[in-house]
N, C-alpha and C positions, 0 to 999 in steps of 0.2 A: 504494499498499500505505501502512496505515495505521499511525502508529510507536506499538510496545508500550513503555509503559516497562519496564526489566529488573526481576527480584523483587528485586533487593536497594533498588531506589529504591521500590518499592511497599509492601515491609519497612518502611523507615525513615517514609514517609509513614503507613503502617499505627500505627506507634509515636507519630509527631509527632499524630496524632489520637487517640487512644487519652489522651495527655498534656493535650491540649485539656479533653476530656470528664472529666478527671481533675481539673487545676485546676477546671472551671464546679462539677461537687460538693464541693470543697475549701469554694469560696466561700458555697454554704449554710451553713458550719458557722464560728461565730466564731472569729478569730484570738486565738491570748494576743497580749498587748500588755504583759507582762513584758516589764521591759528584760535585756538580755544583761547576763550581770557582766561587769566592765568585765576587757577585757587586762591581763596583768600585763606589767608593763616589758619591755625587754628588748635586744635586737639589732634594728637596723630591720629592718623588714619586708621594705623594700626588697631591702635589700643581702643576704639569707640564700640567695639563688641561687633561688627558686621561680618568678620572673618580674614584670614587672611589670605595674599596671590603671592604662587610664585610662576615665575615664568611667564607674569601676564594672565594665567589662568587659575582661577578659586575654586572647590567644590561648593561654594555658594556664586554662582554664575551672577548675581545681576551686580556686584560689589568691583565686576569687573567694568575699568573706563578704557576704551577702546576707542574715539574721538581720535586719535593720532591717526587713523586711517580714513583721516579727511582726505590725507596727501597719498598719492598714488605711489609715491615712490617708500613710503613704509611699508606697501602688501610685498606679501614674498610668494603668493600663492591664491586662486581664486577664492579659497578658503578665506581670506583674509577679507573678502570684500564682501563677507556676510556682516562683517562686525560695525562698517557701516554704511549704511543704504538710506541716503537722505532723501527728504520729503518735503522740499523747499526750502526753508532756512536750515542753514548751516546748522543751528541749535535744531531742530526739529530731524530726526533720522534715529532710523529702526535698526537694534543689533540682535543679530538671531545668531543660538546657542546650541550646542549639542554634545552629548555622550554615550558613546557605545561602550558596554564592560564586556568581557566575559570571563567567566570566574569557574574553578574545581575545585570545593572542599570535600576531600577525606575524613574522616574520623573514625579511630575504633573507639570501641565500646561508645558508642553515643548517650549523652544525659550519664557518664559512668557507667552505666546498668543495663547498657542495650547493644546491639548488636553492631557492623561494620553499618556506616554510614558513607553515601557518597551522595553529594549536592552536583550536578550542574545547572549552573546560572548565569542568565544575562541580565540586562537593563538596558535601557535606550530612554534618553534624555532630549526633548526639543522645547528649546524656550525663546519666546521673543519679547524685548525691552525695546518696548517704546517710548522714546523723549520727545514731551513736547514742551520744549523750547528747556529752559538752564532748571526749572521749581520742580516740574508736573512731569511725572513717567509711571506706566503703565507696565506690566510685568507680569508675563504668563507661562506655566510650564507643564510640560504633559511629561508623563511617567509612564514606561512599560516597564513590569516585571517578571518576569517566566524562572521557574524553577523543575528539575527533576531530576530525577538519580535512581537511590536505593535506601529504601526505608528511613526516607524525610517525613513522615506521620501527614498531616493537613497541615501542609504553607499556611500562615496568617499571610494576611492582606497588606504587610509588609515587604513578603518575600516571592510572593506571585500574586499580582493586579495588572487584566486584560491592558487598563488604562486610567490610571488618576490623575486627575488635573492639581499636581502633585504643589504648585503656587498660582496664586493668582491674586495680585495685588494693586494697588495704586496707592503714590507716596508723590509728598512735596515734599520742598525743602527750600529755604531762603536764607540769606545772609544778613546779620547788621554788623557791620563791623567784622569783627576777628569771630562772633557767636553764628553758631548754625543753629536753627531749631529745622524741626523737620518731624511730619506722622507718617507712619505708613499703615493703612488697613488691608485686611484680606488674609488669605492662605499665605503662609511665609515661612524661611527659617528662620527662628530663633534662636543664637549662639554666646549672647550676652551674659558671661560667667564663667567660673571653673569649667576645662573642658571635663571634668569628672561628675559633673552636676548638669548641666545641660551640653548637648553635640547634636550637629546633625546625623549623628551615626551612620555612615557612609558605609559601614562594614555592611547593614539589609542592601537588599535590591532598591528600597524606593529610602528617599529622606524621612527623620521625621520630624516633619511641620504642623505648623499652629494656626489657628483660626483668632482672629481679633485684630485688636489697638497698641501699635508702638507707639509712642511718641518720644520726643528727646530734644537734648539744650547741648552742645557740645561747644563750651569756651577756648580759651585757652589752655587753660591748667586742671578746669573742671567740666567735668561732665556730668547729666544724670539722664536715664534712658528708662522710663515710664509703661509699663504694657499691660494690658487685660487679654489672655487669652483661654479658649478652650483645645482642648488637644483634638484627633480624628479616630475615629472607630471606621476603621476600611474592610470593602470585603473582595471576592478575587476574581470579580467579575470589573464592568468600565467603570463610567465615571457614578451613576445611576444607586451607586450600592457604596459609597464613599461617601460617609457625612460627618459632621459638626458633633461630637461627645459633647452634648450639657451636662453628662454627668462627671468632668476631668475638668478643673479650672486651674488654672494657675497665673498668677499675678501678681504685681510687687515693681519693686524699683533697685537698679543697679546704678552706681553712681561712678566716678572715678576722680583721682587726684594723679596729673604729674608730678612726682616729686623731683625739687631742685638738683638739677642736672647738678652744681657745684659739687653735692653733696657725695657723690661715684662716681663723674665725669660719665657717666651711663643712663641710657634710658631705663626708667625705673615706674613703676603704676602702682597706687595704690585703690583698688575696688571694691567700697564696703556695698554689701543688699542686704535688702527687705523684702524676704516673698512669703507669697502663700496658695499652698494647693491645698485644694479639695477634691475630695473623689468619693462618690455615692458606695465604690466596693471597694474597698482595699482587704487582703485576706493575710492575717496574723494568728499561727497556730491553725486552730479551729475554726476561728471566726473570720467570716467579712461584713464588713460594716462599714458605714459611713468614717472618714477618718477628712482633719483637717489639720495641717502639717506647716509652721510657720519655720523658714530658713532666716536667722539672724549671723551676717555673715562678714570677714575679711581675706580680703586676695590682695599678695603682694607677689607682685611677676616682674621678670626684664631682668637686664644684666647688671654687671660688677663687674668691671674689667673683662675678667675671660670664662666668669662663672655667668650662666643662666640658671635662673631658679622664677618655682612654680610653687607659691603657697597659699595653701588656704585651711582655715578655720572654721568653723561654722557650728552653731546651737539651732538645734530642731525642737519645736516643743508646740504641744493643740492637745489635739485628744483624737482618741479611738474607739467608737461606740460608746462615748461619754469617758472613757481612760483614760487618766493623764500619759501625756504622749512626754519625754525627753530624753534626747540624744545629742550625739557631740560627730564631727569629724575634725581630724585633723589630716590632714594630704599636703605631703611636702614632697617636689619634687625640685633636683638639682644637680648640674651636670658643670663637666670645666673644660676647658679648651686647652689641650694639651701644645700648644704652641702657637706661634704668630697666624700662621699659615690660617686663611677660612677651613681649608679642609682638612688642618687638623684633627686628629681624635680627640674625640672628648668621652672621658669617663666621668661617671656618676652615680645615684643609687635615685630611689625614690622609700619613703619611708610614712605608710598611712594608717590610721585609726580610725574605724568608723563603730561605734558603740552597741551592743546588743545586747537582746534580756527582754523578756518578760512576755513574749508571745507565747508561750505553753505555760503560761502563770505570774502570779503578782500583779500588784497594784500598780506598774507602773510599766507601760511599753518604753524599753529603751532602746530599738532597733532604729539605726539610721537606715536613711533612704536616699536616694538622685530622681530627683523629677525626670530627666531621661538623661544620663548621662553616656559618655565613654563606654559599651559596654564590651569592647574588647580589650580595656586595659590590663586589666590581670589574666588574663587566658583568652586564646584567640580563639579558643571553642568554646567560649563563653559558657565558662563551668563556673567563675567567681562573681561575685558583685562587693562593693564598699556597704556592707551590712555585715553586722557582727564579727567583722572581721580584720586582723593586723597582720601587714604587710612590711616586708624588709627586699629591697632588689637591687642589686647593682648591677651597673650595666656600661657597656661600651659599642660608640659609635663608632665606624670607619667611613671614608671618604677614598679608598683605595683610587677612587680617579673622579672626575669632577661629576660626572654622571650616574655615578654610583653609589648607594648608601647600606650601607650595612651596620646594622644592632642586634646585639644579642644582650639576653637578659638572664639571672636567673635568682627567683622568686624564693622566698620562704613565705608561710601564708598560716597563719594561726585564728581560731575563733577567738574570742574575747571574751563569752560567755559559754562554758561548756553543757549548760544548762538548755543552753538554745541549737537552733536550725544552722547546718551551713547553709549557705542560699547561691542560687545559679544570680547568671546576668538580668534574666528577664524578672528577678525579684522574688522567685518563688524558694520553697526549700526542699529540699533534697529531705524527703519524707524516711522515719527513721530514724535521722541525726542527730535529735534533738536529745540530749543527755543519754549520751552514749561515747564510746574512746575516749579519748585526750581532747587537746585543744589545738593539735596538728592537724591541717587543714588536708595542705598539699602543697609541696615545690613543684614550681614550675619553670621549666627548660624553656629560653625562645629565641629563635632566631628569626630575622626578616630581612630580605633583600629589594628592596627598588631602584629600579634602573631606567633613571630618563631618560629614554631614545632621543624624542624629541621635544619639546617645549608641550606638546601637543600627546604624546606615545608615551606610557608609561607602563613598562612590565613589573609587580613583585610575585614575590617567593614566598613563603610562612609556612617557618616549620614548629612544632612544639611537641615537648612532653609534660605530661602531668602526672607527678608522683603521687597518688592517693596518702595521706597521712591516716592517722587513726581516728579521727573525727567522721574521716568517710569509711575508711575500711569496716570501721564497726557497724556502722548502717548499711553495709551490705554492696558498698561502691568501690569502681576498679578503677585504677589505674589508665592513661591513654596517650594517644599521639593526634597530633592534628595535621595536616596540610593542605596547606593551601597554594592555587597559584591564577593569576589572575593580570590580564591587558585589560586598561583602559586609554580610549579614545575620544578627545575633548575637541572640541572646534569651535 
């Protein structure tokens, strides 16, 4: 039987074909070479919580600035024409973007107690960024995700989705001297905060996006970001079964302070935050109930000489089914460049604490939790999360070539409260681990190699061995090996 591509993939390919045709037509019209007006000085762009850019590209595509493509001399090939399609005035233009990613995961002992698992995954993203002058912008992004393989169970909507309107928003920005003010409304990626608490979760087939309003004010040394969002509830079909989830709400304020450069002669930032997350159904132990959780914390991050650091401390409080909630997280990552060259090796470690206890008895719930953090930070196989966890992990980053980055890490992991469970990356407990075994959860050895072949094309390999500790072994869980290879092409 011949394979027939799903309708959503055919739609995506059709949009891509139309995009290329539009680009070819635009190439026949002379592009304006008017120089873009200089951006006003203000808060450093890399620290505003929008996302980072490497080689001109970002996982969050709307932060990319392609106005230089007005000049035909800046274009390397026909795909660069997609980045600036003029629509009259020089500041009214369309930017088109996309991503194709293919990936294979292999896991021995899936969930640490199952059989061998193989996941064959691909995704297609297509984005349109319409700039209506210097202040107003409309952005839309379609995503298609597919997963097949062996022993994959019932994939969630973030892993298999015929068609998802992944982002759709309108935003407005203006400047008053050195101060920028702005607002964005709609479905969007929101990652303003520590990566272990809020992240786009690029490991998934689809990104983690939220629905609602984000407003900001950025001065030269101070900033504030206020937001109010609902999460998404995704099906596996087309756009019609993906909805905003009114049962999960996330709101708050994240600030930023640029510390005086004269202190360390390096960029260093202090970000306070106060958030609230409300969910109708959260499971701790045998009870699923409404939870209201507050986060109050500080993040210190940036550089001090040859050292790079990212430190976060946050207190969590609230209630779960009327029961008091008190939890803490202390997350410290740092490394040192062993030489003056930017490609010099980096030696570092991360040391983390996330409180636990109370899920299986007691008056106070002490399990820390993240709203939607980087879910592969402690294990590529998604075996661990910062709940009832302490971890210490030395690591070494090497760049044998300018386009190759190698990361090696060894992590020791314990649970804080042995009467509570060990928890997976999705926040669920390993059944049978509460109150059995010792505090040792697992040791994890990891290797990642990223080859940036071109600014658009990257190849990644990940290898991991998790050695189950007594806390998992006594619950009937086993050690596991994990391997992944994937290629990503962005334009």
